[in-house]
DRENLODREN-767051 format. One record per residue (C-alpha): residue in three letters; x, y, z. Coordinates in steps of 0.02 Angstrom, whole numbers, padded with zeros to 5 digits, always signed. Layout:
# residues N
alaXYZ...
//
This chain:
# residues 142
met+00000+00000+00000val+00062+00176-00041cys+00041+00325+00075met-00089+00447+00008asp+00014+00597+00068cys+00197+00561+00033lys+00175+00418-00095glu+00299+00307-00001pro+00259+00125+00040thr+00167+00120+00207gly+00232-00049+00264arg+00068-00068+00357ala-00093-00166+00336ala-00189-00148+00173gln-00322-00034+00250ala-00190+00092+00312lys-00192+00240+00193arg-00048+00337+00272cys+00128+00292+00331leu+00162+00313+00517gly+00248+00482+00496cys+00106+00555+00392trp-00023+00476+00507asp+00053+00560+00660ala+00054+00730+00574tyr-00126+00707+00512asn-00186+00646+00682lys-00106+00794+00775ala-00182+00919+00654tyr-00353+00835+00665gln-00349+00830+00855lys-00298+01014+00863val-00449+01062+00758trp-00566+00943+00850arg-00519+01011+01021gln-00578+01184+00966thr-00755+01127+00924pro-00899+01168+01042glu-00950+00984+01046tyr-00781+00930+01114lys-00776+01071+01241ala-00952+01032+01303ala-00914+00846+01318lys-00750+00882+01410asn-00833+01003+01531ala-00973+00879+01566tyr-00847+00740+01600cys-00741+00852+01712gln-00893+00886+01822thr-00923+00701+01858pro-00839+00617+02008glu-00738+00508+01889gly-00679+00660+01792lys-00631+00754+01950ala-00535+00603+02014ala-00446+00584+01847asn-00395+00767+01847arg-00331+00755+02026glu-00232+00597+01986his-00158+00678+01831gly-00102+00828+01934his-00015+00718+02062arg+00073+00618+01928tyr+00125+00774+01830arg+00203+00859+01982val+00304+00704+02027leu+00363+00679+01848gln+00423+00860+01842arg+00541+00816+01986asn+00596+00652+01905gly+00514+00554+02046phe+00435+00382+02050val+00256+00378+01987glu+00127+00240+02013arg-00058+00248+01974val-00145+00270+02141asn-00329+00226+02147ile-00423+00308+02290ala-00539+00157+02305val-00388+00049+02345leu-00333+00175+02477val-00508+00171+02554glu-00501-00018+02567arg-00322-00021+02632asp-00350+00116+02762lys-00524+00049+02807gly-00605+00216+02762arg-00516+00310+02903cys-00421+00473+02888gly-00233+00453+02906val-00220+00618+03002cys-00367+00620+03123ser-00421+00436+03116lys-00606+00478+03089pro-00712+00398+02951val-00699+00488+02784pro-00862+00522+02687val-00857+00497+02498lys-00864+00684+02456gln-00721+00726+02575arg-00595+00596+02516ser-00422+00655+02471ile-00254+00575+02434asp-00120+00635+02555his+00066+00610+02520ile+00154+00562+02681leu+00318+00635+02618pro+00255+00782+02514val+00290+00784+02328ser+00366+00958+02349lys+00494+00881+02468gly+00540+00739+02348gly+00407+00610+02393ala+00348+00482+02267his+00170+00461+02203ser+00147+00280+02254tyr+00041+00175+02372ala+00186+00168+02495asn+00186+00359+02510thr-00001+00395+02507arg-00144+00381+02628leu-00328+00425+02635thr-00374+00588+02721his-00514+00713+02736leu-00492+00854+02611arg-00489+00977+02758cys-00354+00879+02851asn-00250+00870+02693val-00266+01056+02658leu-00223+01102+02839arg-00072+00987+02836asn-00009+01070+02674asn+00170+01012+02640arg+00221+00991+02822gly+00269+00826+02899ala+00166+00743+03035ala+00277+00815+03174gln+00238+00996+03124leu+00051+00966+03107arg-00068+01064+03218leu-00253+01032+03188ala-00375+01154+03266
//
């Protein structure tokens, strides 16, 4: 099969109309245009308002910050943390309702901590915000 853009052999399956290089360029251009459409923006905004979308955005932020510091990154699922920690806050030891769940890094990412199950625990969002990037010894909860 010959690429419809550069006329070189594609070296791919018969149904492939573009070589890998041309396909990447076409796909990037198409995605750039698609992301500007109102349909895409509405669908993305709707997804980001769901609990799954919010969790995905939060997880992406954690992973991104650790990768910027060349740290170890592991996918951390909050449901696994809930089961492991028996639904209790790692800071105040009280039960954590679904809407108040937050992933807390024991050694903060800003201080070189990894984003892994070994360095995370379940906390209330309030406890996590109050703790900020301090260690447990400096924590003062009101």
